[in-house]
C-alpha positions in Angstrom: 224.2 112.7 211.6 224.4 110.5 208.9 225.4 106.7 209.2 227.3 104.3 206.8 225.3 101.3 206.3 226.7 98.6 204.4 224.2 96.3 202.0 225.9 92.8 201.0 225.1 89.4 200.5 226.7 86.7 202.7 227.1 82.9 201.9 226.2 80.8 205.0 229.8 80.5 205.2 230.8 84.1 205.2 231.9 84.7 202.0 230.6 87.7 199.5 231.5 85.6 196.4 232.4 82.2 195.2 235.6 80.8 194.3 236.7 82.6 191.0 234.9 85.8 192.3 231.4 84.3 191.3 228.6 86.4 192.5 226.1 84.1 191.3 227.0 81.6 193.6 225.2 83.3 196.5 221.8 82.6 195.5 220.1 85.9 194.5 216.8 86.2 194.1 213.5 88.3 193.8 214.5 89.0 197.9 218.0 90.3 196.6 216.2 92.8 194.4 213.6 93.9 197.0 216.0 94.6 199.9 218.1 96.4 197.5 215.6 98.5 196.3 214.5 99.2 199.9 218.2 100.1 201.2 218.4 102.1 197.8 215.2 103.9 198.5 216.4 105.1 202.2 219.8 106.2 200.9 221.4 109.9 200.5 224.0 108.8 199.1 226.2 106.1 198.0 229.9 104.5 198.5 231.6 102.3 196.8 235.1 100.8 196.2 236.7 101.2 192.7 235.9 97.8 191.3 232.4 97.5 192.4 231.7 101.1 190.8 232.8 100.2 187.9 231.2 96.8 187.8 227.6 99.4 188.8 228.5 101.4 185.8 228.5 98.5 183.4 225.0 97.7 184.5 222.5 100.6 185.9 222.8 102.9 183.2 221.2 100.5 180.9 218.3 99.2 183.4 216.9 102.6 183.2 215.0 102.1 179.9 215.4 98.5 179.5 211.7 96.8 179.0 212.9 93.6 180.1 214.2 94.7 183.5 212.3 94.5 186.7 210.5 97.3 188.1 212.9 97.3 191.1 215.6 97.3 188.3 214.5 100.4 187.2 213.4 102.0 190.3 217.0 101.9 191.1 218.6 102.5 187.8 216.4 105.8 188.4 218.1 106.7 191.8 221.3 106.6 189.4 219.5 108.7 186.7 218.2 111.3 189.4 221.8 112.1 190.3 222.1 109.9 194.0 225.7 111.5 194.8 227.8 108.7 194.6 231.5 108.6 196.5 234.2 106.1 195.2 237.8 105.5 197.5 240.2 104.6 194.4 243.6 105.2 193.8 242.9 104.6 190.0 239.2 105.2 188.7 239.9 108.9 187.2 236.9 111.4 186.0 237.0 109.9 182.6 236.4 106.3 183.6 232.9 107.9 185.3 230.8 108.0 182.2 227.3 109.0 183.0 227.8 109.6 186.7 230.4 112.1 185.7 228.7 115.0 187.6 227.2 112.7 190.6 230.5 111.1 191.6 233.3 112.1 193.6 236.3 110.0 193.6 238.5 110.0 196.7 242.0 108.2 196.9 242.6 105.8 199.7 244.7 108.2 201.9 241.8 110.3 202.1 239.1 108.1 202.8 238.3 108.0 206.5 238.5 112.4 206.3 235.9 111.9 203.5 233.7 108.9 205.2 233.6 111.2 208.5 232.3 113.9 206.2 229.5 111.8 205.1 228.6 111.1 208.8 228.4 114.3 209.4 225.5 114.9 207.2 221.7 113.9 207.3 221.1 110.6 205.7 222.6 106.8 205.0 225.5 106.7 202.7 225.0 103.1 201.5 227.9 100.7 200.6 226.7 98.1 198.5 229.4 95.6 197.4 232.7 96.7 198.1 233.7 94.7 200.3 237.6 95.8 200.7 236.2 98.8 201.4 233.6 98.2 204.4 235.8 95.7 205.7 238.7 98.2 205.9 236.3 101.0 207.3 234.6 98.4 209.8 238.0 97.6 211.0 238.4 101.7 211.8 235.1 102.3 213.5 233.5 104.0 210.4 230.5 101.8 209.7 227.2 102.1 211.6 225.2 99.6 210.5 225.0 96.2 208.8 222.5 94.6 207.1 223.4 91.6 205.8 221.4 89.3 203.4 222.1 85.5 204.3 222.0 83.2 201.2 221.1 79.5 201.3 224.3 78.6 200.0 228.0 77.4 201.3 230.0 78.4 198.7 234.0 78.2 200.2 234.8 81.5 198.5 238.4 83.0 198.0 238.2 85.7 200.5 236.0 85.7 203.8 234.2 88.8 204.2 235.4 89.6 207.4 239.1 89.3 207.0 241.1 91.4 208.6 238.5 93.0 210.8 239.1 92.9 214.7 236.0 92.0 217.0 233.4 94.5 217.2 230.1 93.9 219.0 226.8 94.5 217.2 223.3 95.2 218.5 220.4 93.6 216.4 218.6 95.9 214.8 215.9 93.5 212.8 215.5 90.4 210.6 213.3 90.1 207.6 212.3 87.1 205.4 210.3 86.6 202.3 207.5 84.5 201.1 209.2 81.6 198.6 212.9 82.8 199.1 215.4 81.4 201.4 217.4 84.2 202.1 216.8 86.0 205.4 218.3 89.6 206.2 220.1 90.3 209.6 220.1 94.0 210.7 222.9 94.8 213.2 224.1 98.1 214.6 227.7 98.6 215.4 228.3 99.4 218.6 230.7 101.9 219.9 231.2 103.4 216.4 230.5 107.0 217.6 233.0 107.5 220.4 
């Protein structure tokens, strides 16, 4: 059975971005890149909301052969270039918006998203969600997220939208924690209890 795995960065006060959607307020460092590369290595597919997908598309294709990119960024870019399957939940994205990822991207409309995610959970491997707070919050609220890998950054950002706004109470089981020498970030990983019925 597959899993839906959320990998996101949170501030100490529970936001995924600072005011004005400023992601640079989050305190990302080399640990952030290493953790993302590790999660990408474990994934068999990716799942995004439309805004995050568009953002990824403006960054990752250029990193594949960028001599200034870090080895971790080049690794992640290589996974995209090799055609890792991507599912995007969006009512506005079209095939013409997918650029170099056209053949590996499946666009799902919001009304069909729960069925598409249920299908991803029936196949082996992790479907990894980066960013996409609105999407994973909605899936979490409906019992369709299996694991949360939360990188807690060392900042209080007082952002615009709390990460768990609108999500009902849920019970989590600790899977593990991870720290890095020289980094103030920590990853706390949880299994979401009761999502398989």
